[in-house]
C-alpha positions as CSV (number, residue, x, y, z in Angstrom):
1,M,66.6,42.9,72.3
2,H,65.2,42.0,68.8
3,T,65.4,38.2,68.2
4,V,64.4,35.9,65.4
5,L,61.1,35.1,67.2
6,N,60.2,38.8,66.7
7,D,60.5,38.4,62.9
8,V,58.3,35.4,62.4
9,H,54.6,35.7,61.8
10,P,52.6,36.7,64.9
11,I,50.5,33.5,64.8
12,T,53.7,31.4,64.9
13,S,55.2,33.1,67.9
14,F,51.8,33.2,69.7
15,C,51.2,29.5,69.1
16,Y,54.7,28.9,70.5
17,Y,54.0,30.6,73.8
18,I,50.6,28.9,74.1
19,G,52.4,25.6,73.5
20,V,55.1,26.1,76.1
21,M,52.5,27.2,78.7
22,I,50.7,23.9,78.1
23,L,53.8,21.9,78.4
24,S,55.0,23.7,81.6
25,M,51.7,23.0,83.3
26,M,51.2,19.5,81.9
27,F,54.4,17.7,82.8
28,L,54.9,18.1,86.6
29,H,58.2,16.2,86.6
30,P,61.4,17.7,88.0
31,V,63.5,16.7,85.0
32,F,61.0,18.2,82.5
33,L,60.5,21.4,84.5
34,I,64.2,22.0,85.3
35,G,65.0,21.5,81.6
36,E,62.3,23.9,80.5
37,L,63.2,26.5,83.1
38,F,66.9,26.4,82.0
39,L,65.9,27.0,78.4
40,F,63.5,29.8,79.3
41,I,66.2,31.5,81.4
42,L,68.7,31.1,78.5
43,Y,66.3,32.6,76.0
44,N,65.5,35.5,78.3
45,I,69.2,36.2,78.6
46,C,69.4,36.3,74.8
47,Q,66.6,38.9,74.9
48,H,68.6,40.9,77.4
49,N,66.0,40.3,80.1
50,G,68.5,39.6,82.9
51,A,67.7,42.7,84.9
52,K,63.9,42.1,84.5
53,M,64.3,38.5,85.6
54,K,66.0,39.6,88.8
55,Q,63.4,42.3,89.5
56,M,60.6,39.8,88.8
57,F,62.1,37.2,91.1
58,K,62.4,39.7,93.9
59,G,58.7,40.3,93.7
60,A,57.7,36.7,93.2
61,W,59.8,34.8,95.8
62,F,57.1,35.4,98.4
63,F,54.5,33.7,96.2
64,I,56.9,30.8,95.4
65,G,57.5,30.3,99.1
66,V,53.8,30.4,99.8
67,I,53.2,27.6,97.2
68,V,55.9,25.4,98.7
69,I,54.7,26.0,102.3
70,V,51.0,26.1,102.0
71,N,50.5,22.9,100.0
72,P,51.9,20.5,102.8
73,L,49.9,22.5,105.4
74,L,46.6,21.8,103.5
75,N,47.4,18.5,101.8
76,H,48.2,15.7,104.1
77,Q,48.2,12.8,101.6
78,G,51.3,10.6,101.4
79,T,53.0,7.8,103.2
80,H,56.3,9.5,104.3
81,H,55.3,11.5,107.4
82,L,58.1,13.9,108.3
83,F,56.6,15.5,111.4
84,Y,53.3,16.7,112.8
85,I,51.7,20.1,113.3
86,G,49.1,19.4,115.9
87,R,47.3,16.3,114.5
88,N,48.1,17.2,110.9
89,P,51.0,15.2,109.3
90,I,53.5,17.0,107.1
91,T,54.3,14.5,104.3
92,L,57.3,14.4,101.9
93,E,54.9,13.9,99.0
94,A,53.1,17.1,99.7
95,I,56.3,19.1,99.9
96,I,57.6,17.6,96.6
97,Y,54.3,18.4,94.9
98,G,54.4,22.0,96.2
99,G,58.0,22.3,94.9
100,L,56.9,21.1,91.5
101,L,54.0,23.6,91.4
102,A,56.6,26.3,92.3
103,L,58.8,25.2,89.4
104,S,55.9,25.3,87.0
105,F,55.0,28.8,88.3
106,C,58.6,30.0,87.7
107,C,58.4,28.6,84.1
108,L,55.2,30.6,83.5
109,M,56.8,33.8,84.9
110,F,59.7,33.6,82.5
111,I,57.4,32.7,79.6
112,F,55.3,35.8,80.2
113,L,58.5,37.9,80.5
114,S,59.6,36.8,77.1
115,Y,56.0,37.0,75.7
116,N,55.8,40.7,76.6
117,L,58.8,41.5,74.4
118,V,57.7,39.4,71.4
119,I,53.9,39.7,71.3
120,T,53.4,43.5,71.2
121,S,50.0,45.2,71.4
122,H,50.1,45.7,67.6
123,K,50.6,42.0,67.0
124,F,47.9,41.0,69.5
125,L,45.4,43.3,67.9
126,Y,46.5,42.1,64.5
127,L,45.7,38.5,65.5
128,F,42.4,39.0,67.3
129,S,40.9,42.3,66.2
130,R,39.2,40.7,63.1
131,I,37.7,38.0,65.3
132,S,36.5,40.2,68.2
133,P,37.6,43.8,68.2
134,Q,36.0,44.5,71.6
135,L,37.5,41.5,73.3
136,A,40.9,42.1,71.8
137,L,40.9,45.7,73.0
138,L,39.6,44.7,76.4
139,T,42.4,42.1,76.8
140,M,45.0,44.7,75.8
141,I,43.7,47.2,78.3
142,T,43.6,44.5,81.0
143,M,47.2,43.5,80.3
144,R,48.3,47.1,80.4
145,F,46.3,47.9,83.5
146,V,48.6,46.7,86.3
147,P,52.0,48.1,85.1
148,L,50.3,51.4,84.2
149,F,48.8,51.7,87.7
150,I,52.1,50.9,89.3
151,R,53.9,53.6,87.4
152,R,51.2,56.2,88.1
153,L,51.1,55.4,91.8
154,T,54.9,55.8,91.9
155,T,54.6,59.2,90.3
156,I,51.7,60.3,92.5
157,K,53.6,59.2,95.7
158,A,56.7,61.2,94.6
159,I,54.6,64.3,94.0
160,Q,52.5,64.0,97.2
161,K,55.6,63.4,99.2
162,T,56.7,67.0,98.6
163,R,53.4,68.0,100.3
164,G,54.1,65.9,103.3
165,I,51.6,63.1,102.3
166,Q,53.5,59.8,102.6
167,M,52.9,56.3,103.8
168,D,56.4,55.7,105.2
169,S,56.0,57.6,108.5
170,G,53.4,58.2,111.1
171,N,51.1,55.9,113.0
172,I,48.9,53.3,111.3
173,K,45.9,55.6,111.2
174,T,47.9,58.4,109.4
175,R,49.4,56.0,107.0
176,A,46.0,54.5,106.1
177,R,44.5,58.0,105.6
178,N,47.4,59.0,103.4
179,G,47.2,55.7,101.5
180,M,43.5,56.2,100.8
181,H,44.2,59.7,99.6
182,L,46.8,58.4,97.1
183,V,44.4,55.7,95.8
184,Q,41.7,58.4,95.4
185,I,44.0,60.5,93.3
186,L,45.0,57.4,91.3
187,L,41.4,56.4,90.6
188,V,40.3,60.0,89.6
189,C,43.2,60.3,87.1
190,S,42.5,56.9,85.7
191,L,38.8,57.5,85.2
192,E,39.4,60.9,83.6
193,E,41.9,59.4,81.2
194,A,39.5,56.5,80.4
195,L,36.8,59.0,79.5
196,Q,39.1,61.0,77.3
197,T,40.2,57.7,75.6
198,A,36.6,56.7,75.0
199,D,35.7,60.1,73.5
200,S,38.7,59.9,71.3
201,M,37.9,56.4,70.1
202,E,34.3,57.4,69.4
203,A,35.4,60.4,67.4
204,R,37.7,58.3,65.4
205,G,34.9,55.8,64.6
206,Y,36.2,52.8,66.4
207,G,34.0,49.8,65.9
208,V,31.9,51.4,63.1
209,K,33.4,49.3,60.4
210,K,35.7,46.3,60.1
211,R,39.1,47.2,61.5
212,S,42.0,47.5,59.2
213,S,45.7,47.3,60.1
214,Y,48.7,49.2,58.8
215,L,50.9,46.3,59.7
216,R,51.0,43.5,57.2
217,Y,52.6,40.2,58.1
218,H,53.2,37.6,55.5
219,M,53.2,33.8,56.2
220,E,56.5,32.4,55.0
221,K,57.6,28.8,54.4
222,R,59.4,29.0,57.7
223,D,56.2,29.9,59.6
224,I,54.2,27.1,57.9
225,F,56.9,24.5,58.6
226,S,57.2,25.7,62.3
227,L,53.4,25.5,62.8
228,I,53.1,22.0,61.3
229,L,56.1,20.7,63.2
230,G,55.1,22.4,66.5
231,A,51.6,21.0,66.2
232,I,52.9,17.4,65.6
233,I,55.3,17.7,68.6
234,L,52.7,19.2,70.9
235,G,50.1,16.5,69.8
236,I,52.6,13.7,70.5
237,C,53.3,15.2,74.0
238,I,49.7,15.5,74.8
239,Y,49.0,12.0,73.6
240,G,51.9,10.7,75.7
241,K,50.6,12.5,78.8
242,L,47.2,11.0,78.4
243,K,48.8,7.6,78.2
244,G,50.5,8.2,81.6
245,F,54.1,8.9,80.4
246,G,56.2,11.7,81.7
247,D,54.6,11.7,85.1
248,L,56.2,11.5,88.5
249,Q,54.2,9.4,90.9
250,I,53.6,11.4,94.1
251,Y,50.5,10.0,95.6
252,P,49.9,7.8,97.5
253,S,53.6,7.1,97.7
254,L,56.5,9.0,96.1
255,G,58.0,7.3,93.1
256,S,61.4,7.5,91.4
257,F,62.6,10.9,90.2
258,G,64.2,9.3,87.2
259,L,62.7,8.7,83.8
260,K,60.8,5.4,83.6
261,G,61.6,4.3,80.1
262,I,62.2,5.2,76.4
263,E,58.8,6.8,76.2
264,D,59.7,9.3,78.9
265,V,63.0,10.0,77.3
266,M,61.4,10.7,73.9
267,L,58.8,13.0,75.5
268,L,61.6,14.9,77.3
269,I,63.5,15.3,74.0
270,L,60.3,16.5,72.2
271,T,59.4,18.9,75.0
272,L,62.9,20.4,75.1
273,L,62.9,20.6,71.3
274,F,59.6,22.5,71.4
275,T,60.7,24.8,74.2
276,G,64.1,25.5,72.6
277,Y,62.6,26.5,69.3
278,P,63.7,30.2,69.6
279,L,67.2,29.2,70.6
280,I,67.4,26.9,67.6
281,L,66.4,29.9,65.4
282,E,69.0,32.1,67.0
283,G,71.7,29.5,66.6
284,R,70.8,29.0,62.9
285,E,70.9,32.8,62.3
286,W,74.3,33.0,64.1
287,L,75.8,30.2,62.0
288,W,74.4,31.7,58.8
289,W,76.0,35.1,59.7
290,R,79.3,33.5,60.6
291,W,79.3,31.5,57.4
292,Q,78.5,34.7,55.3
293,K,81.6,36.4,56.8
């Protein structure tokens, strides 16, 4: 769905996503992460990403579980010993830390889900092609690589299944042979298309002169105000983090889950204000539309 964040200047929306990524990785506190996660989910719902969120979570729950389980198996720091696996203690602190890492991972997943709808390939190239055309193009190809391969592999599997080549039946040796055959077809098709794309780009003179863009974005007062205010909020949050505020003490002994003082409360408010920037824009547009009626 088209939202207000799609209409602002690309540098504004790009800086917003960079900022929320920094905040979601910087404050490993359950109150901060749960608040950010709630706002990310709410904004993805506004973008009509509900089905994509469910599909993403189905594919990511395994990695989330691995983060929660593996950390206490590898990290044995902490004073609250729950039980032992052999001679290795499983501590409450390690489990809590793994859970916080999983929450941070969930925030990043929903950030990238929203990012893909807002920062299109045209906007990305508009931002970085003047700085480094080759790096910008390589980054776009890399970001497109995984979903494109998945779609192609699905198509190839459906076609080869009509010939009796499938990975769902037979013994392990047969499945492995069929799987290698599918991968071979996938690589051949991808390399052939890559050569065709390279020839087409060379024929069109890509990289010969400075790249121009048919999309022209204009920096408005709203964008300038958003960038300045966002930089101030992000700077205050980073400064507060360096001063030790907004942290949950985990090692060597687990501390309180609550906020420690007015500094933590202020950092939480600023973090949620920065994270909820798109929702604020949506609410402002909705109120303006209702008032105009």
